[in-house]
N, C-alpha and C positions, 0 to 999 in steps of 0.2 A: 504494500500500500504506500502511495506517495505521501511523503511528509508534508504537512500543511503548516505554513507560518501564518502569523497574524496578518490580516489584510493591511493594517497600518504599516507594519514593518516591510512587507512586500512592496507596498506603494512607494515607500521611501527608497528602497533598493532600486526599484524599476525606474523611478524618475531620475535618481542620481545616475543610474546607468545610461539613461537617455541623454543626460548632460554630456557624458563621455562620448556617447554615440554621435552627438552633435559635431564632434571632431571630424566624422566622416561625411558630414553634410556640407562640403565645401561648395559655395555658390558656383554654379557653372556660368560665371559672369563672362560674357562674350564680347565686351567692348563694342556693343551695338550702339545705335544712335540713341541711347537712353538719355543722354544730356538734352536731346530735343524734347523729350517728355517733361523732364524736370524744369527746363527753361520755360517751356510753355505753361507749366503749372504755376511757376512763380509769377508769370505775367498775366495769368487768367483773371478776368474780372468776375465780380460776384454774379453778374447777370449771366455770363457764360456758364458758370458752374450750375446755377439754378435751372437754366433753360436747356443747356446742351450737355450737362453733366461732365463727363470726363473725356480724355483724349484717346485717340486710337492709333497713336504712332506705334508702329511695330518695332520691337527691339531686335528684329532680325532682317526684314526685307527693306531695302532703301526705297523711299518714295520717289516717284518720277519727278524730274525737275519741273518746277512750276505747278506741281499738284497741290501745294498748300494754299488754301483760300485766305482771303484777308482776315486778319485776326490771329494768325500764327499757327493754327492747327485745325485738323479736321475734327468734327465733333462726333462722339459715339452716338449712334441712334438710340432713341428712347425705347424702353421695353414695351411689350404689348401683352403682358400677362400679369397675373397676380403672383407676388413673390412668395417663396416658401418660408415658413417659420423656421427659427433655429431649433434643431432637434434637441430634446432633453432626455436625460437618462430616466429609465423606469424606476419606480420606487423599489429600493432594495437591491438595485443593480450594482454588483461589485466591479464590473469592468468599467474602464474609462479610457479616453484617448488623449494623446498629446500631439500637438502640431510642432514639428521641428522645421526651422527655417534657417537658411544661410544667406548672408548678404555681404556686399563689399565693404560697407562701412565708410567712415570719414576718409576723405582723400581719394575716393574712387568715383568714377563716372557712373551716375545712377546708383548712388551709395546705398539706397534702401530697397532696391529691387530684389526680392527674395527669389533668386534664380535656382535655389534648391529648396524643395518643400517635400516633407514626408509626414504622413500621419502614422502614429504608433499606437496600436490598441494594446492596452495592458490588462491582463487577466490575472489578478492576484490569486485566485483559487487554484489555477492550473499552472502558475508560474511561467506564463508565456508572454512574449512580446511579438506583435505582428506589425511589420513595417510595410507601408503602402506609399510608394513614391508617386508624386503628382507632377506632371510636366509643367514647366513655367509658362508654356505657350497656351495652356488651356484657357478657353474663352468662356467667361463665367459672369453671372450677375453680381453686382456690388450694390449693397443696400445700406447706405449710411444712415438714413432715417428709418430703416426698417420697413419702408413702404414702397419707395420708388426705385426700382432696379435700373441700373445702367450697366453697360457691358464693357469689359476690358480683359486683358490677360490677368491670370490669377496672381502673377508675380508683382502686379502693381498695387495690390490691396494694402500691403504694409507700407509702401512708399507713399501712397495717397493719404493714408491716415496719419502719417507723420507730419503733414502740413496742416496746422490748425485752421488756416484760412480757407481751406476747401470744405465745402458742404457745412456751413455754420449750423444747419438744422440737424446735425448728426445726433444720434442717441447718446445719452450721458455715458454709457459703457464704452463708447468709442472715443472718448476724450481723455485727457490726462496721460501720464507716462505709460500706462499699460493699454491705452486705447488702440494704438496701431496693431499690437499683437492680438488683442481681443477681436478687432475687426477682421484681421486675416483668419483667425481661428473660426469665427462665425461664418465667414464666406466659404471656407472649405467645408464646414459642417453642413451648410445648406445644400451643396451640390452632392455630397456623399450620403446625406441622410442619416448620419450617426452623430451622437453627441461628442463634443471635444471639450475637455475640461481645462487643460493647460496648454501653454505654448512655451517654446524655448527657441531663441534666435541667437546665432553666433556669427561674428564678422570675420573677415579674412585675417586681420592682424591677430585676433585671438587664436585662430587655428595655427598660424605660424609659431606664435610664442609657446603654445602648449606642446607642439611637437618638439620644439627646441628645448623646452624645459625638461623633458624626459630623456634628452640626449639623442633624439632622432629615433627612427623606426626602421625595421628591416622588412622590405616588401619584395615578394616574389613576383616579378614581372612575367606574365605568362606568354607574351608575344612581343617581339620587337616592333617598334614603330617610330616614325619621325613626324613631327608636327610643327606647324607655324604657331608662334606664341607671342602675345603682345609684349613689347619691351616695357611698357608702363600701363598700369590699370586705367589711367586717365589719358585718353588720346589727345586732350588739350595740352598735355605736357610733352608727350612723345607718342605720335601715332604710328611709329614704325613697328616692325615685327622682327623677331629672331626665330631661330629654329632650335627645338629641343629634341633630343634623341634618347630613347629608352631601349635597352638591350635585354633580351630574354634572360632570366636568371634573377638571383637575389641581389638587391641593391639596398645599401643603407642610405636613407634619405633624411635630410634636415627639413625644417618647416617649409622653406621656399621650394625645394625640390619636390616634396610631397604635394604641394599646391599645384605645381606644374603638371605632375602626374595625374592628378584628379581633374584638372580643368582642360587639358589638351584635347582639342576636338578637330582642328583643321589639319587632318593627317595628310601627309604627302606620299606615303608609300604603302599604307595598310588601311584601306577604307573601313574595314571592320572595327578598327579602334576609334573611328570617328563617330560611332553611333551613340545614342543615349544609353543603350544597354551596356556598352563597354565602359562608359564613364561611370554608370551606377556600380558596375562591378569593381572598378578601381576604387571608388569611394568605400565600398564594403571592405576591400583589402586593407585600406588605410585604417579603418576602424579596428579590424581584427589585429593588425600589427600594433596599433596603439594600445589596445587592451592587453595584448601579450606583453608588451614592454612594461606597462604599469603593474602587471601582476607578477613580474619577475622578482626574485629576491632583491630587496632594496628599492623596488620601484615606488612603493608608497611614500618614500622619503620626500618625493617631489610634490606631495599633496598641498602643502602650504603655498607653494608657488603657483600651483594650478588653480587653487581657490582664489588667489589674488588676481590671476589673469581673468578668471571667470567673472569676478566682480566688475572688471573694466570692460569686458567684451561680450558678455552674455546678457540678453534681455529676456526675462521670464516672469511669469506670475506665480512661480513656485519658489518657496524659500529654501535656499541652499543651507544645509546644516554646517556645524562647525567641523574643523579638520579631523578631530579625533573620531567623531561620529561618522564622518564621511569614509574614513578608512575601514571601519567595520562594515559599512554598507557595501563598499566595493568588493570586499572579500565574499559577501553573500551573493554577489552578482554571478558567480560561477554556476549557480544552479538554475538560472533562467534559460528557457528554450526560446530561440528566435526564429520566426517565420518571416519570409521576405517576398514581396511581389511589387508590381508597378502597373500603373495605367500607361499604356503605350499604343502606338498605331498598329501594333501587331495583335492587340486584343480588342479593347473597347473604344478606342479613339481613331479618328481619321484626320488627315490634313485638310485644311480649308484655306481659302483666300478671303481676307477681311478688308476693311477700309484701307485705302491707299496701297493695296497689294500686300497687306500684313500677313505674315505666316501665322496661322492659328491651328490649334488642335480642338476638335469638337467631338461630341459623342457620335459613335457610328450608328446613327438611327435616322430614319427618314426626316424627322422634325428636329434632330439634334437634341432630343430629350435625354436627361440624365437618369431616367427611370431605371434602365437596365443596370447602369453603374451603381445606383443606390441599392438595388436588390443584391448585386454582387457584394457591395460593402457590408450589407447586413449579414450575408453568409460569412464573410471574413470576420466579422464581429463575433458571431456565434460559434464558429468552428474554423480556426485558421487553417488547419490542414486541408479542409474541403475548399475554403475560399482561395487559397493559393493555387490549388490544382484547377479550380474553375477558371482562373485567369489564363492558364496555360493549355487548357484542353478544349477541343471542339467536340460537340455532340451532334451526331447526324441521326435523324429519325427516318426509318424505312417503313412504309405502309405495306404490310404483307396480308392485307385483307381486301375485300371487295367494297369497302366503304370509302367513297371518294372524299378526299380532303382530310383524312384522319391524321396523316403525318404532318400536314401543314398546321393543323390546330394544335397538335402536341408541340411542334416546334415553336409556335407563337407563345404557348404557355411557358416553355422552358426559357425562352428569351426574356420574357417579363420577369422571370425569377432570377435573372442574372447570368444565365448560361450563355456561352458562346456557341451559337447554333449554325450548322451548315445547311445547305439546301436540302429540303426533304426529297425523298426518292421512293420508288416503288420496287417491290420484290415479289417473289412467288408466294402464293397464299400459304400460310401456316396456321395451325390451330392454336399454338401457345406462343406467347411473347417471349423474347429473350433479349438479353443485353450482353454485348460483346465487350469485354474489358481488354483493352490493348496492352495493359501493363502486366498481364499474367497474374492478376490477383493482388497487385500492390496498390491499386487505386483506392483512394478514400472517397472519390467522387461518385463511383458507380452506385453504391447503395443509396446515396443522396438522390440521384436521378430516379432510381426505382421508387423511393418514397414520394418524391415530388410529383411523379406521374401516376402514382397509385397502382403500380404494377407489382402488387404484392405476391403474385404467383409466378412472376417471370423467372425464367432460368437465367443465371449469370454464367456465361462461358468465359473461361480464363485460358485462352491460348497462350502460346509463348509470345513474349513482347515483340510486336511487329514493327515497332519504331514509328508508327503512324501518329500516335498521340491522339487518336480520335475514338471516342466511345460511340458504338453503333447500337441504337435502340431499334429492334425489329418488332413492330407491333403485330401481334397475331389476332385471331378472331376473338380471343378472350378479352381483348382491349377495345373491341368495336363499340361498346356502350359507355366507355369512360368519358366524362364530361370535358376534361382538359380545360378547365376554366382559366381564363387569362386575368391575373390580378392587375389592378390599376393602382397607380401612385399619383393621386391628385396633386400632391405637393411638389412633385418633381419639376424643377425648372428646366427650361430648354435654352440652347445657345444658338438659336437661329438669327437673333437680332444682330444686324451688322455683317452677317456672313454673305459675301458676294457669290461664292461658289464653294459648296462642300464637296470633299473628295478629290479636290484638285488644288495644287499650289506649285508654282504660281499660275493663276488663271489669266490667260490673255484672251479677251473677247475677240471673236472672229472679225476680221476686217471686211466691211461690206464690199462686195464685188462691184466695181464701177460699171456703168452702162457702156456698151460697146460704142466705139467712136463711129460717127457717120462715115459712110463710104459711097462712092459712086458705083452704080451698077456697071458690071462689065470690066471693072479695073481690079486685077488680082491683088490680094493683100500679101505683104511680105511674110515669109515664114516666121513663126514664133517658136521659141524653145521653152520647154518645161523646165523650171528651175530645179536643180538637184542639190542635195547637201554637199558641202565641200569637205571631203575627208582630210585628215591631218596630212600635211605635207603638200597639199595642192596649192597652186598659185593663189594669191590673195592680194588685197590692197596693201600698200606699204604699211609696215608696223613701226615706222619711225615715231619716237616719243613726241607727242604733241606738247606744245608750250602755250601758255595763256597769252592772249594779246593784251596790249596795254589798254585797249579801249574797253573791253568787257571782262577781262580776267577769267575767261572760260577756256577749257581744254576740250579736245575732241576725244570721245570715247573710242578706244582702240577696238579692232576686230579680234575677238578672242575665240570664235567658233572653230573647233577642230584642234585647238592647241592643247598640249598636255597641261594638266592642272598647275603644276609648278611654274611652267613658263607663263601661263596666263596670270598667275599671281604676281610674278616678277614684272610683267608688262604693266599691270594695273598700278603697281607702286611706282614704276619708272615714269608713268604718265601723270603723276601728281594726284592720283585718285586713291581711294581706299577700297578694300574688299569687305564684303559682308560675309555671312556664313555661306558655306558651299552646300548646295542642295544636290545630294547624290541620288540619281534616278536609275530605275530599272526599265525594262521594256514596257512594264505595266503602267508607267508614268508618262510615256510618250505615245500619243495616238498614232503617229506615223512610224510604223515598225521599220520600214525601209530606211528612213532617215536615221533612226536609232542605230541600226546595224552598220550604217556607213561611217559612224563615228567610233573610233577605237575606244576600248575601255580606258578610263582614266583621263579622257579628253573632254573638252568643253562642248556640251550640247546646245546651250543657249545662254543668253546674257541679258541683263537689264541694268542700265539703259542700252538701247540698240547701238551697234557700231555707227560711228559718224556723228552721233548727237553731241552737241556742245553743252557742257555742264560746268558748274563752278568747280574750281580746283578743290580737292578734298572730298568730293562727292563719293558715295559708296556704289560699288558695282557688284551686283549679284550674279553669280554664275551657277549653272546646273551642269554637273559632270556625270558622265556615264559610269555607273557603278560596275565594279569588276564582276 
């Protein structure tokens, strides 16, 4: 029988452990045009805040030159729905959740954008922590007054609440020193549908100092990669870039090196390491390495220094205990089991294009409703093993009866319950239902599927692990009469407001075809050629570095199509421009497959602004690169 500790003691152990875990939540601060957001916020009038709410400047995609209207920024569209209430815990509920945030801090461009966000569900009875990462680009409702939702990226909630001049009508709980953390906490709780009791936020400098305070950490780098990395966190000081290299094997890292390892995303030679999944994995590695270092003999001697650093660089609504008590709690941390998962474009989210071409992530649903994600989060709350597997596993329902639409109804019910559901299909008629477990009996999710569909008599087949990761539900005639009711979540918000195109980024509206030029009858037209993509190495317009003219201070955007990514980055910098994040695309992202195949892997597929446009020096250029 598992030993039980008092809930109060486990609560203190878990939350202090979360403070340590915060070391792994390094903000994925990308030196995007965040300063445009903050500069516009500082200059916003009260009328703009009241009527137009907040700004929709993307921290990732550069707006086209001239796209900014008078007044300094585009306004986020008003919402068209009733806002969801902040979820509260049921009476007697022992579980609770903590929101962890990472931000740049003072001296950084976009100092309070929380580019790392993670919800941690704490279960004192079972000694578990469940970690759910939330992408910074998630497009969500913000409700300062609790009534009027406006939309922006989730990483802006803490930053907006830091400015007391914004939304004077805000609720009292969103004012004062803990107002920003509370506002971010409530914003996340509304979209996930679970109660969040505490928040913990850590800045860059605190991360560096804590790693250095314990003498550095040893990290096992699983795969070599090279990446571009900003020379300074504030491009107003130094907008240039350097190159960082990591070699497979164990490396001892100080605070700055560990920060580079966790933040690096613009990879030059290993696209797999430029993904959000890879960066999340590197963050977890840093956490584990820090924990191991702290729990080594003599590691706890650093606690007084760590507590001092936390006092300067951690913002939280939880009281940190004294050093002696903290040492006892950390030793108890060894008994806690950790589950980890994330909202990603591989499970519940999809890319979308927002105002001014902003890169967004929205729920993968026809109306961008958060209902399915909220149902998944409730499973994660109740049973983390089931919830984690739910995020990683697809379920396909097969209709093996003569009842039309049975698999479609069952699929809709599962989707509403938070499952990732594939397209329903038909199979040969069978008398009894069965469920095929692809893990060979190791799945926690299969029995949950059986319960949720009411297939109490279904046979569970456990073949050898086939590697598909898909649970197959074969509905037999014994399931023909099951209702498969679809539950509704009336409080679930939707993220459709302000979305220009869901499922596509960047979305470029089709150019209208001009009417044919008039011609005289009997006079033949000259032959026309169908434009074809230019593969790498083909002749192109001169790539000489453009220089600004004295009259307008503009430079010409170079032609990057077909260039290797590294060469394109160098040409952007040499042209007096800056690069935005790189969008790595597969054939599924490019409608013209022939064009996609004509561009070699690792080379530029498209760019914004277009070649030949004249833009202010220092403007950002977005490139899409064919993924390996």
